[in-house]
C-alpha positions, 0 to 999 in steps of 0.5 A: 463277256462284253467282247462276246456280246459285241461279236454276236451283235456284229454278226446279227447286224451283218446278217440283217443288212445282207437280208435287207439288201437281198429283199431290195434286189428281189423287190427291184426284180418283182415289185408286186411281191413287196419284199421290202414291205415284209422285211420290217422286222429285219429293219427294226432288228438292224436298227436296234442292233446298231444302236446297242453297238454304238452305245457299247463302243 
């Protein structure tokens, strides 16, 4: 059970980090759209996921 939760959290962390990278690249090309400002929920989700993974290991 713990291993399955860890695998799911790792996938969530990878997805959130890739999405944050994509938002940063899009913001670099078009700063007026403020993509990084709109990805606040993804950043919070990434931080919480990594924090939980840190305590599980």
